[in-house]
LUMMI-80855 format. One record per residue (C-alpha): x, y, z. Coordinates in steps of 0.25 Angstrom, whole numbers, plus 5000, padded with zeros to 4 digits. Layout:
+------+------+------+
:    u :    v :    w :
+------+------+------+
:    X :    Y :    Z :
...
+------+------+------+
//
This chain:
+------+------+------+
:    u :    v :    w :
+------+------+------+
: 5048 : 5117 : 5110 :
: 5060 : 5127 : 5107 :
: 5053 : 5140 : 5109 :
: 5065 : 5148 : 5104 :
: 5064 : 5143 : 5090 :
: 5055 : 5145 : 5078 :
: 5046 : 5133 : 5078 :
: 5033 : 5128 : 5071 :
: 5026 : 5130 : 5084 :
: 5030 : 5144 : 5085 :
: 5026 : 5147 : 5071 :
: 5013 : 5141 : 5073 :
: 5011 : 5150 : 5085 :
: 5014 : 5163 : 5076 :
: 5008 : 5158 : 5063 :
: 4993 : 5159 : 5059 :
: 4988 : 5146 : 5053 :
: 4977 : 5145 : 5042 :
: 4963 : 5146 : 5047 :
: 4954 : 5138 : 5038 :
: 4940 : 5143 : 5036 :
: 4930 : 5134 : 5044 :
: 4917 : 5132 : 5035 :
: 4908 : 5122 : 5042 :
: 4905 : 5109 : 5033 :
: 4897 : 5097 : 5039 :
: 4900 : 5083 : 5034 :
: 4888 : 5074 : 5038 :
: 4888 : 5059 : 5037 :
: 4880 : 5048 : 5045 :
: 4874 : 5059 : 5053 :
: 4887 : 5064 : 5058 :
: 4892 : 5079 : 5055 :
: 4906 : 5083 : 5053 :
: 4909 : 5098 : 5053 :
: 4920 : 5101 : 5044 :
: 4925 : 5116 : 5043 :
: 4935 : 5113 : 5033 :
: 4928 : 5106 : 5022 :
: 4929 : 5118 : 5013 :
: 4943 : 5114 : 5010 :
: 4939 : 5102 : 5001 :
: 4940 : 5106 : 4987 :
: 4936 : 5098 : 4974 :
: 4946 : 5094 : 4964 :
: 4939 : 5104 : 4955 :
: 4942 : 5115 : 4965 :
: 4956 : 5111 : 4967 :
: 4960 : 5110 : 4953 :
: 4953 : 5123 : 4948 :
: 4962 : 5134 : 4943 :
: 4952 : 5144 : 4949 :
: 4950 : 5141 : 4963 :
: 4936 : 5144 : 4969 :
: 4935 : 5150 : 4983 :
: 4935 : 5137 : 4991 :
: 4947 : 5132 : 4983 :
: 4955 : 5145 : 4986 :
: 4951 : 5144 : 5000 :
: 4957 : 5130 : 5001 :
: 4969 : 5134 : 4994 :
: 4971 : 5146 : 5003 :
: 4970 : 5137 : 5015 :
: 4980 : 5127 : 5010 :
: 4990 : 5138 : 5007 :
: 4988 : 5144 : 5020 :
: 4991 : 5131 : 5027 :
: 5004 : 5130 : 5018 :
: 5008 : 5144 : 5022 :
: 5005 : 5142 : 5037 :
: 5014 : 5130 : 5037 :
: 5025 : 5138 : 5030 :
: 5024 : 5149 : 5040 :
: 5025 : 5140 : 5052 :
: 5036 : 5132 : 5046 :
: 5044 : 5144 : 5040 :
: 5055 : 5142 : 5050 :
: 5057 : 5127 : 5045 :
: 5060 : 5130 : 5031 :
: 5075 : 5129 : 5032 :
: 5073 : 5116 : 5040 :
: 5063 : 5110 : 5030 :
: 5073 : 5114 : 5018 :
: 5084 : 5107 : 5026 :
: 5076 : 5094 : 5027 :
: 5071 : 5095 : 5013 :
: 5086 : 5096 : 5008 :
: 5090 : 5085 : 5017 :
: 5079 : 5075 : 5012 :
: 5082 : 5079 : 4998 :
: 5097 : 5077 : 5000 :
: 5095 : 5063 : 5003 :
: 5089 : 5060 : 4990 :
: 5098 : 5055 : 4978 :
: 5093 : 5066 : 4968 :
: 5099 : 5059 : 4956 :
: 5093 : 5045 : 4958 :
: 5087 : 5033 : 4950 :
: 5078 : 5022 : 4953 :
: 5082 : 5007 : 4951 :
: 5079 : 5004 : 4937 :
: 5068 : 4993 : 4934 :
: 5067 : 4985 : 4922 :
: 5054 : 4983 : 4914 :
: 5051 : 4979 : 4900 :
: 5066 : 4981 : 4895 :
: 5068 : 4994 : 4902 :
: 5074 : 4999 : 4915 :
: 5066 : 5010 : 4921 :
: 5072 : 5021 : 4930 :
: 5068 : 5033 : 4937 :
: 5078 : 5044 : 4942 :
: 5079 : 5057 : 4948 :
: 5089 : 5068 : 4944 :
: 5095 : 5078 : 4954 :
: 5085 : 5089 : 4959 :
: 5074 : 5083 : 4951 :
: 5060 : 5081 : 4957 :
: 5056 : 5070 : 4948 :
: 5061 : 5057 : 4942 :
: 5065 : 5053 : 4928 :
: 5060 : 5040 : 4923 :
: 5068 : 5032 : 4912 :
: 5071 : 5018 : 4907 :
: 5083 : 5011 : 4901 :
: 5081 : 5000 : 4890 :
: 5087 : 4986 : 4894 :
: 5098 : 4991 : 4903 :
: 5098 : 5002 : 4914 :
: 5111 : 5007 : 4907 :
: 5104 : 5009 : 4894 :
: 5100 : 5023 : 4889 :
: 5090 : 5030 : 4898 :
: 5076 : 5033 : 4892 :
: 5069 : 5044 : 4900 :
: 5054 : 5041 : 4902 :
: 5050 : 5053 : 4910 :
: 5057 : 5064 : 4917 :
: 5047 : 5068 : 4927 :
: 5055 : 5081 : 4930 :
: 5051 : 5086 : 4916 :
: 5037 : 5081 : 4917 :
: 5035 : 5088 : 4930 :
: 5040 : 5102 : 4926 :
: 5029 : 5113 : 4928 :
: 5021 : 5104 : 4938 :
: 5021 : 5106 : 4953 :
: 5018 : 5092 : 4955 :
: 5021 : 5080 : 4945 :
: 5020 : 5065 : 4949 :
: 5023 : 5054 : 4939 :
: 5012 : 5043 : 4941 :
: 5018 : 5032 : 4933 :
: 5025 : 5027 : 4921 :
: 5022 : 5015 : 4912 :
: 5029 : 5011 : 4899 :
: 5022 : 5003 : 4888 :
: 5026 : 4988 : 4886 :
: 5034 : 4992 : 4873 :
: 5042 : 5002 : 4881 :
: 5038 : 5013 : 4872 :
: 5027 : 5022 : 4879 :
: 5028 : 5028 : 4893 :
: 5015 : 5031 : 4900 :
: 5017 : 5040 : 4913 :
: 5007 : 5048 : 4922 :
: 5009 : 5060 : 4930 :
: 5002 : 5069 : 4940 :
: 5004 : 5084 : 4941 :
: 4993 : 5087 : 4951 :
: 4996 : 5077 : 4963 :
: 4982 : 5071 : 4962 :
: 4987 : 5058 : 4957 :
: 4980 : 5060 : 4944 :
: 4990 : 5056 : 4933 :
: 4991 : 5060 : 4918 :
: 4997 : 5049 : 4909 :
: 5006 : 5053 : 4898 :
: 5013 : 5044 : 4887 :
: 5027 : 5045 : 4882 :
: 5033 : 5038 : 4870 :
: 5046 : 5032 : 4875 :
: 5052 : 5031 : 4861 :
: 5050 : 5045 : 4856 :
: 5048 : 5052 : 4870 :
: 5035 : 5058 : 4865 :
: 5023 : 5059 : 4874 :
: 5010 : 5054 : 4869 :
: 4999 : 5065 : 4868 :
: 4989 : 5059 : 4877 :
: 4988 : 5061 : 4892 :
: 4979 : 5053 : 4901 :
: 4974 : 5061 : 4913 :
: 4969 : 5058 : 4927 :
: 4975 : 5044 : 4929 :
: 4980 : 5036 : 4941 :
: 4994 : 5037 : 4935 :
: 4997 : 5022 : 4931 :
: 4997 : 5017 : 4917 :
: 4997 : 5003 : 4911 :
: 5001 : 4999 : 4897 :
: 4994 : 4988 : 4890 :
: 5004 : 4978 : 4882 :
: 5001 : 4984 : 4869 :
: 5009 : 4997 : 4872 :
: 4997 : 5005 : 4868 :
: 4986 : 5005 : 4879 :
: 4988 : 5011 : 4893 :
: 4979 : 5009 : 4905 :
: 4977 : 5019 : 4916 :
: 4968 : 5023 : 4927 :
: 4960 : 5036 : 4928 :
: 4954 : 5043 : 4941 :
: 4940 : 5048 : 4944 :
: 4937 : 5061 : 4951 :
: 4940 : 5055 : 4964 :
: 4954 : 5051 : 4959 :
: 4950 : 5037 : 4959 :
: 4957 : 5028 : 4949 :
: 4944 : 5023 : 4942 :
: 4946 : 5020 : 4927 :
: 4956 : 5012 : 4919 :
: 4958 : 5018 : 4905 :
: 4965 : 5013 : 4893 :
: 4973 : 5022 : 4884 :
: 4978 : 5019 : 4870 :
: 4991 : 5026 : 4868 :
: 4990 : 5038 : 4858 :
: 4975 : 5039 : 4859 :
: 4967 : 5050 : 4866 :
: 4965 : 5049 : 4881 :
: 4950 : 5051 : 4878 :
: 4950 : 5037 : 4871 :
: 4955 : 5030 : 4883 :
: 4947 : 5018 : 4887 :
: 4941 : 5015 : 4900 :
: 4944 : 5000 : 4904 :
: 4939 : 5000 : 4918 :
: 4931 : 5009 : 4927 :
: 4932 : 5007 : 4942 :
: 4918 : 5011 : 4947 :
: 4919 : 5008 : 4962 :
: 4924 : 5021 : 4968 :
: 4931 : 5013 : 4979 :
: 4941 : 5007 : 4969 :
: 4952 : 5012 : 4961 :
: 4957 : 5005 : 4948 :
: 4971 : 5004 : 4942 :
: 4978 : 4996 : 4931 :
: 4991 : 4989 : 4930 :
: 4998 : 4978 : 4922 :
: 5002 : 4964 : 4927 :
: 5017 : 4961 : 4929 :
: 5015 : 4950 : 4919 :
: 5011 : 4962 : 4909 :
: 4999 : 4953 : 4904 :
: 4988 : 4960 : 4911 :
: 4982 : 4974 : 4913 :
: 4976 : 4974 : 4927 :
: 4965 : 4984 : 4932 :
: 4964 : 4985 : 4947 :
: 4952 : 4990 : 4955 :
: 4955 : 4992 : 4970 :
: 4949 : 4997 : 4982 :
: 4954 : 4996 : 4996 :
: 4948 : 4982 : 4998 :
: 4945 : 4977 : 4985 :
: 4952 : 4974 : 4971 :
: 4948 : 4970 : 4957 :
: 4956 : 4968 : 4945 :
: 4954 : 4967 : 4930 :
: 4964 : 4961 : 4920 :
: 4967 : 4963 : 4905 :
: 4978 : 4957 : 4896 :
: 4988 : 4968 : 4893 :
: 4989 : 4964 : 4879 :
: 4974 : 4967 : 4877 :
: 4973 : 4981 : 4883 :
: 4959 : 4984 : 4876 :
: 4953 : 4971 : 4881 :
: 4944 : 4970 : 4893 :
: 4949 : 4969 : 4908 :
: 4943 : 4957 : 4915 :
: 4941 : 4956 : 4930 :
: 4951 : 4948 : 4938 :
: 4943 : 4947 : 4951 :
: 4931 : 4957 : 4954 :
: 4932 : 4965 : 4966 :
: 4927 : 4959 : 4979 :
: 4927 : 4968 : 4992 :
: 4939 : 4966 : 5001 :
: 4946 : 4957 : 4990 :
: 4959 : 4963 : 4987 :
: 4968 : 4957 : 4977 :
: 4979 : 4961 : 4966 :
: 4983 : 4952 : 4954 :
: 4996 : 4948 : 4947 :
: 4998 : 4940 : 4935 :
: 5008 : 4929 : 4932 :
: 5007 : 4919 : 4920 :
: 4993 : 4913 : 4920 :
: 4990 : 4917 : 4935 :
: 4986 : 4929 : 4943 :
: 4991 : 4931 : 4957 :
: 4981 : 4938 : 4966 :
: 4985 : 4945 : 4979 :
: 4972 : 4946 : 4987 :
: 4965 : 4945 : 5001 :
: 4955 : 4935 : 4996 :
: 4949 : 4927 : 5008 :
: 4953 : 4937 : 5018 :
: 4968 : 4936 : 5015 :
: 4970 : 4949 : 5022 :
: 4985 : 4948 : 5020 :
: 4983 : 4944 : 5005 :
: 4986 : 4931 : 4998 :
: 4990 : 4928 : 4983 :
: 4981 : 4920 : 4974 :
: 4982 : 4916 : 4960 :
: 4972 : 4914 : 4948 :
: 4972 : 4909 : 4934 :
: 4975 : 4921 : 4924 :
: 4961 : 4921 : 4918 :
: 4952 : 4916 : 4929 :
: 4954 : 4926 : 4940 :
: 4942 : 4926 : 4948 :
: 4944 : 4925 : 4963 :
: 4938 : 4911 : 4964 :
: 4950 : 4906 : 4956 :
: 4961 : 4912 : 4964 :
: 4970 : 4902 : 4971 :
: 4979 : 4905 : 4983 :
: 4993 : 4907 : 4980 :
: 4999 : 4913 : 4992 :
: 4990 : 4912 : 5005 :
: 4986 : 4923 : 5014 :
: 4995 : 4925 : 5027 :
: 4991 : 4932 : 5039 :
: 5006 : 4936 : 5041 :
: 5010 : 4941 : 5028 :
: 5003 : 4952 : 5020 :
: 5005 : 4951 : 5005 :
: 5005 : 4965 : 4999 :
: 5009 : 4963 : 4985 :
: 5013 : 4952 : 4974 :
: 5021 : 4953 : 4961 :
: 5023 : 4943 : 4951 :
: 5036 : 4938 : 4944 :
: 5039 : 4927 : 4934 :
: 5044 : 4918 : 4944 :
: 5040 : 4923 : 4958 :
: 5030 : 4931 : 4965 :
: 5033 : 4943 : 4975 :
: 5025 : 4945 : 4987 :
: 5026 : 4958 : 4995 :
: 5021 : 4955 : 5009 :
: 5021 : 4961 : 5023 :
: 5025 : 4952 : 5034 :
: 5025 : 4957 : 5049 :
: 5023 : 4971 : 5043 :
: 5036 : 4971 : 5034 :
: 5036 : 4970 : 5019 :
: 5042 : 4957 : 5013 :
: 5043 : 4952 : 4999 :
: 5041 : 4937 : 4996 :
: 5046 : 4931 : 4984 :
: 5038 : 4919 : 4980 :
: 5041 : 4910 : 4968 :
: 5031 : 4904 : 4959 :
: 5036 : 4890 : 4964 :
: 5031 : 4894 : 4978 :
: 5045 : 4897 : 4984 :
: 5045 : 4911 : 4992 :
: 5053 : 4919 : 5001 :
: 5053 : 4933 : 5007 :
: 5064 : 4943 : 5003 :
: 5073 : 4946 : 5015 :
: 5076 : 4960 : 5019 :
: 5086 : 4964 : 5030 :
: 5078 : 4974 : 5038 :
: 5067 : 4971 : 5047 :
: 5058 : 4983 : 5043 :
: 5058 : 4987 : 5029 :
: 5049 : 4989 : 5016 :
: 5052 : 4981 : 5004 :
: 5043 : 4980 : 4991 :
: 5044 : 4976 : 4977 :
: 5049 : 4987 : 4967 :
: 5047 : 4988 : 4952 :
: 5047 : 4974 : 4947 :
: 5041 : 4975 : 4933 :
: 5049 : 4963 : 4927 :
: 5041 : 4949 : 4928 :
: 5052 : 4939 : 4925 :
: 5063 : 4942 : 4936 :
: 5069 : 4937 : 4948 :
: 5072 : 4951 : 4953 :
: 5063 : 4958 : 4962 :
: 5065 : 4973 : 4963 :
: 5061 : 4978 : 4978 :
: 5062 : 4990 : 4986 :
: 5067 : 4990 : 5001 :
: 5067 : 5000 : 5012 :
: 5066 : 5002 : 5027 :
: 5066 : 5014 : 5036 :
: 5081 : 5014 : 5036 :
: 5084 : 5008 : 5022 :
: 5082 : 5017 : 5010 :
: 5074 : 5012 : 4998 :
: 5081 : 5001 : 4991 :
: 5078 : 4994 : 4978 :
: 5083 : 4979 : 4977 :
: 5083 : 4968 : 4966 :
: 5080 : 4955 : 4973 :
: 5082 : 4942 : 4966 :
: 5071 : 4933 : 4970 :
: 5079 : 4920 : 4967 :
: 5093 : 4924 : 4973 :
: 5087 : 4933 : 4984 :
: 5097 : 4943 : 4981 :
: 5095 : 4958 : 4984 :
: 5102 : 4968 : 4974 :
: 5101 : 4983 : 4980 :
: 5098 : 4991 : 4967 :
: 5096 : 5005 : 4975 :
: 5094 : 5010 : 4988 :
: 5089 : 5024 : 4990 :
: 5101 : 5033 : 4992 :
: 5100 : 5043 : 5003 :
: 5110 : 5054 : 5001 :
: 5118 : 5059 : 5013 :
: 5123 : 5052 : 5025 :
: 5111 : 5042 : 5027 :
: 5114 : 5028 : 5032 :
: 5104 : 5017 : 5034 :
: 5112 : 5013 : 5046 :
: 5109 : 5026 : 5053 :
: 5094 : 5023 : 5055 :
: 5087 : 5013 : 5062 :
: 5073 : 5007 : 5060 :
: 5063 : 4999 : 5070 :
: 5050 : 4992 : 5069 :
: 5042 : 4992 : 5081 :
: 5028 : 4985 : 5084 :
: 5019 : 4995 : 5092 :
: 5007 : 4990 : 5099 :
: 4994 : 4997 : 5095 :
: 4983 : 5000 : 5105 :
: 4975 : 4988 : 5100 :
: 4988 : 4979 : 5102 :
: 4992 : 4979 : 5087 :
: 5007 : 4980 : 5084 :
: 5010 : 4991 : 5075 :
: 5023 : 4991 : 5067 :
: 5031 : 5004 : 5069 :
: 5044 : 5007 : 5060 :
: 5054 : 5017 : 5066 :
: 5067 : 5023 : 5060 :
: 5077 : 5032 : 5066 :
: 5091 : 5036 : 5065 :
: 5100 : 5028 : 5074 :
: 5102 : 5034 : 5087 :
: 5088 : 5039 : 5088 :
: 5085 : 5040 : 5103 :
: 5072 : 5033 : 5108 :
: 5072 : 5042 : 5120 :
: 5059 : 5049 : 5118 :
: 5066 : 5062 : 5112 :
: 5066 : 5059 : 5097 :
: 5056 : 5063 : 5086 :
: 5049 : 5052 : 5078 :
: 5039 : 5053 : 5066 :
: 5029 : 5042 : 5065 :
: 5023 : 5039 : 5052 :
: 5010 : 5031 : 5048 :
: 4999 : 5028 : 5038 :
: 4990 : 5017 : 5040 :
: 4980 : 5016 : 5029 :
: 4977 : 5009 : 5016 :
: 4985 : 4997 : 5020 :
: 4998 : 5005 : 5016 :
: 5010 : 5001 : 5024 :
: 5020 : 5011 : 5029 :
: 5033 : 5003 : 5027 :
: 5046 : 5007 : 5033 :
: 5053 : 5014 : 5022 :
: 5065 : 5023 : 5021 :
: 5064 : 5038 : 5019 :
: 5076 : 5047 : 5016 :
: 5068 : 5059 : 5020 :
: 5065 : 5053 : 5033 :
: 5080 : 5054 : 5037 :
: 5078 : 5069 : 5039 :
: 5069 : 5065 : 5051 :
: 5078 : 5053 : 5056 :
: 5091 : 5061 : 5055 :
: 5084 : 5072 : 5064 :
: 5081 : 5062 : 5075 :
: 5067 : 5057 : 5071 :
: 5062 : 5043 : 5071 :
: 5052 : 5039 : 5060 :
: 5042 : 5028 : 5062 :
: 5031 : 5022 : 5054 :
: 5018 : 5016 : 5061 :
: 5013 : 5005 : 5053 :
: 4999 : 5007 : 5058 :
: 4987 : 4999 : 5054 :
: 4980 : 5003 : 5041 :
: 4993 : 5000 : 5034 :
: 4997 : 4986 : 5030 :
: 5010 : 4983 : 5036 :
: 5005 : 4972 : 5045 :
: 4996 : 4966 : 5034 :
: 4982 : 4968 : 5029 :
: 4976 : 4968 : 5043 :
: 4984 : 4979 : 5047 :
: 4977 : 4987 : 5036 :
: 4963 : 4983 : 5039 :
: 4965 : 4986 : 5054 :
: 4968 : 5001 : 5050 :
: 4956 : 5004 : 5042 :
: 4941 : 5006 : 5042 :
: 4937 : 5005 : 5057 :
: 4951 : 5002 : 5062 :
: 4957 : 5014 : 5056 :
: 4960 : 5020 : 5069 :
: 4971 : 5009 : 5071 :
: 4980 : 5016 : 5062 :
: 4979 : 5028 : 5071 :
: 4981 : 5022 : 5084 :
: 4992 : 5013 : 5079 :
: 5000 : 5025 : 5075 :
: 4997 : 5032 : 5088 :
: 5002 : 5019 : 5095 :
: 5015 : 5019 : 5087 :
: 5017 : 5034 : 5091 :
: 5015 : 5031 : 5106 :
: 5024 : 5019 : 5105 :
: 5035 : 5028 : 5099 :
: 5034 : 5038 : 5111 :
: 5033 : 5027 : 5121 :
: 5046 : 5021 : 5116 :
: 5053 : 5034 : 5116 :
: 5055 : 5034 : 5101 :
: 5051 : 5049 : 5101 :
: 5048 : 5061 : 5110 :
: 5034 : 5063 : 5114 :
: 5033 : 5076 : 5106 :
: 5041 : 5071 : 5094 :
: 5032 : 5059 : 5089 :
: 5027 : 5064 : 5075 :
: 5018 : 5057 : 5065 :
: 5016 : 5057 : 5050 :
: 5006 : 5051 : 5040 :
: 5001 : 5055 : 5026 :
: 4988 : 5053 : 5019 :
: 4981 : 5042 : 5027 :
: 4993 : 5043 : 5036 :
: 4988 : 5057 : 5038 :
: 4975 : 5052 : 5043 :
: 4983 : 5044 : 5053 :
: 4990 : 5057 : 5057 :
: 4977 : 5064 : 5058 :
: 4971 : 5053 : 5067 :
: 4983 : 5051 : 5076 :
: 4984 : 5066 : 5080 :
: 4969 : 5066 : 5083 :
: 4971 : 5053 : 5091 :
: 4983 : 5057 : 5098 :
: 4988 : 5071 : 5095 :
: 4998 : 5072 : 5107 :
: 5006 : 5060 : 5102 :
: 5012 : 5067 : 5090 :
: 5022 : 5078 : 5090 :
: 5018 : 5082 : 5076 :
: 5012 : 5075 : 5064 :
: 5013 : 5076 : 5048 :
: 5000 : 5072 : 5041 :
: 5003 : 5071 : 5026 :
: 4991 : 5072 : 5016 :
: 4982 : 5067 : 5028 :
: 4969 : 5060 : 5026 :
: 4962 : 5067 : 5038 :
: 4947 : 5070 : 5034 :
: 4943 : 5055 : 5033 :
: 4928 : 5056 : 5034 :
: 4926 : 5067 : 5024 :
: 4935 : 5061 : 5014 :
: 4929 : 5047 : 5015 :
: 4915 : 5053 : 5013 :
: 4919 : 5061 : 5001 :
: 4919 : 5051 : 4989 :
: 4924 : 5062 : 4979 :
: 4938 : 5062 : 4986 :
: 4948 : 5053 : 4980 :
: 4950 : 5040 : 4987 :
: 4938 : 5041 : 4996 :
: 4929 : 5030 : 4990 :
: 4941 : 5021 : 4988 :
: 4945 : 5022 : 5003 :
: 4932 : 5017 : 5009 :
: 4939 : 5003 : 5011 :
: 4950 : 5010 : 5019 :
: 4943 : 5020 : 5028 :
: 4928 : 5015 : 5027 :
: 4917 : 5023 : 5020 :
: 4912 : 5034 : 5029 :
: 4898 : 5033 : 5023 :
: 4896 : 5022 : 5033 :
: 4894 : 5028 : 5047 :
: 4904 : 5018 : 5054 :
: 4915 : 5022 : 5045 :
: 4912 : 5037 : 5045 :
: 4912 : 5036 : 5061 :
: 4925 : 5029 : 5061 :
: 4932 : 5038 : 5051 :
: 4927 : 5050 : 5058 :
: 4933 : 5045 : 5071 :
: 4947 : 5046 : 5066 :
: 4947 : 5056 : 5054 :
: 4957 : 5066 : 5058 :
: 4950 : 5078 : 5053 :
: 4937 : 5074 : 5060 :
: 4944 : 5072 : 5073 :
: 4952 : 5085 : 5074 :
: 4950 : 5090 : 5088 :
: 4953 : 5103 : 5097 :
: 4966 : 5096 : 5103 :
: 4981 : 5096 : 5102 :
: 4987 : 5091 : 5089 :
: 5002 : 5089 : 5086 :
: 5009 : 5098 : 5075 :
: 5004 : 5094 : 5062 :
: 5009 : 5095 : 5047 :
: 4999 : 5091 : 5037 :
: 5003 : 5090 : 5022 :
: 4993 : 5089 : 5010 :
: 4992 : 5092 : 4995 :
: 4982 : 5100 : 4988 :
: 4980 : 5090 : 4977 :
: 4980 : 5078 : 4986 :
: 4970 : 5067 : 4980 :
: 4972 : 5057 : 4991 :
: 4970 : 5066 : 5003 :
: 4963 : 5079 : 4999 :
: 4970 : 5091 : 5004 :
: 4958 : 5096 : 5012 :
: 4959 : 5085 : 5022 :
: 4972 : 5090 : 5028 :
: 4968 : 5104 : 5026 :
: 4955 : 5102 : 5033 :
: 4962 : 5095 : 5044 :
: 4973 : 5105 : 5047 :
: 4962 : 5116 : 5047 :
: 4954 : 5108 : 5058 :
: 4966 : 5105 : 5066 :
: 4970 : 5119 : 5066 :
: 4956 : 5124 : 5071 :
: 4955 : 5113 : 5082 :
: 4969 : 5110 : 5088 :
: 4972 : 5116 : 5101 :
: 4988 : 5116 : 5100 :
: 4998 : 5125 : 5093 :
: 5005 : 5114 : 5086 :
: 5009 : 5116 : 5071 :
: 4998 : 5112 : 5061 :
: 5003 : 5114 : 5047 :
: 4998 : 5109 : 5033 :
: 5006 : 5109 : 5020 :
: 4998 : 5108 : 5007 :
: 5005 : 5105 : 4994 :
: 4997 : 5113 : 4984 :
: 5003 : 5105 : 4973 :
: 5002 : 5091 : 4977 :
: 4993 : 5080 : 4982 :
: 4994 : 5067 : 4990 :
: 5009 : 5063 : 4987 :
: 5015 : 5077 : 4989 :
: 5025 : 5084 : 4980 :
: 5029 : 5076 : 4968 :
: 5044 : 5079 : 4966 :
: 5054 : 5071 : 4974 :
: 5060 : 5084 : 4981 :
: 5047 : 5091 : 4983 :
: 5041 : 5080 : 4992 :
: 5054 : 5081 : 5001 :
: 5050 : 5095 : 5004 :
: 5037 : 5091 : 5010 :
: 5044 : 5080 : 5018 :
: 5054 : 5090 : 5023 :
: 5042 : 5099 : 5028 :
: 5036 : 5087 : 5036 :
: 5050 : 5083 : 5042 :
: 5053 : 5098 : 5046 :
: 5039 : 5098 : 5053 :
: 5043 : 5086 : 5061 :
: 5057 : 5090 : 5064 :
: 5053 : 5104 : 5068 :
: 5043 : 5098 : 5078 :
: 5054 : 5089 : 5084 :
: 5063 : 5100 : 5087 :
: 5052 : 5108 : 5095 :
+------+------+------+
//
């Protein structure tokens, strides 16, 4: 450390951190007692939303503000650096920009940004992109007067005359739905509150279906609204009574059916209704069966079912008659493969698109109805490719997105018959950026049990693997969500300062197929953490970074990963960032009033069972904080977070501060206006990224 300069370390030694009050509270389950001094930080929604805070609420707010003030104090000397990085990141963004238009029902739809504006403008053009622009929504105008404004979704009626759109002004992912007449520009008087944000029109251009939330923010009812009528007259068409399931609604690509889905982690159920008959009764496609996961797509007189029936853990495709859909009538169409994981299918008039994972890499297969098939060829060995917006049914053109750690996000039209790529747009990075200046690697790392873990790495060419450089290792590893190698223009601010960036594709994701997910959950959850540690150790052993300059980052369930690995191996990390971290695992999973809890038993287990309770407690970051060394830590959270409630990171930092035996920086930033996704504007979020990068860069320069 350079003793002559002002540093985070020197500020820590001269500043007084918040001292959270310790009020004993005992959690008891299965005869086991857990003493929790900071349980008082948990507030109900009623307390948080009250205009007149009670004593407890005010104490919590005061504590969160004190943490924010402390971070500002010890980072005061970094303000200029943080501003420099923010402006640098912002300068790479093309401020006046437009999405690639897509065609639907006779119109070309576009979203665009104007210079210095935080939000998008949504518009359309009839018949040709060169025709007169019709502005659907200017979100900059809608967001005026709000600290937070997020557009949930937009949906246009089949006759192209009415727009339904949803928005959230609290950051709790609770959306209100409004309606706009696209002919007159006038808004309808009704506003539908407390929805999931998606809307589906019936084919009569009069009825709209939507989902509402219960007190735990679970999507639990499907409602039908008649345009122009009172919201109080809306009709409940489905009620999901099982608290471990969420429900949703969409329309088949053929536009013939309205489809209600009910989903838990390990089970699905669907109901269908002809979209021409919106007031009719939905019928069950196939009733739910535990551990039967499936999704459905309609084509002509058949349904195509992506499912794991008969232990097809990597999924297969089956078909059924349009009107006889019970599972005993399903016929195999594409068999199961132990080598290829099918993640999605989409239907077109003359072909089927399969999105798959093979050897951990995304691939797209084109399969014609006559049986001919091929994989779309991509040039790089490590990349992420996926279907984009493809609303048209009768077309040979597949719109797809492509990116890698070195290739900016690119949109292509691919002709499935001629196999011709047409690049429509590549994310423009303003400045001196060149793809050729950066290099990416894909390594396979042996975990402690012998499993080979994929590791993606990117750095600027000339990066010296001599054990002197800084490196940021990122991970997630839950819910079967894969962390694919994707480009980030913001990340260039690290790479251009000599950092490498790596993604550990740990178990709990789905990069290597369904088994990869299953071996990182329940009683195998610790594989996620040890895989990440093994990747970090490999990077050090192979001189990718300095022993004191290996940093780690993860968010949400990835924040759990960060909390677990600093308990497991604190000396490995030169510093960590835990964003909206899920760290109080046992308490949260025992509290069914918290959003998401009941639906997560199939991910973590139910701690009401002693074996699950004991296993969770053995890795829960909050429960395993000890009086020992911890690395420098930056924690971020949002007061209105509905996914990981703010009190988890707040309790965690208080306990860490009380027990840790080092003088390393320990800071928390609580955004008092937002929730799980952070700030809503495109530039506001960049300030939070700049804050995180400044923290890492400052540590690397010590």
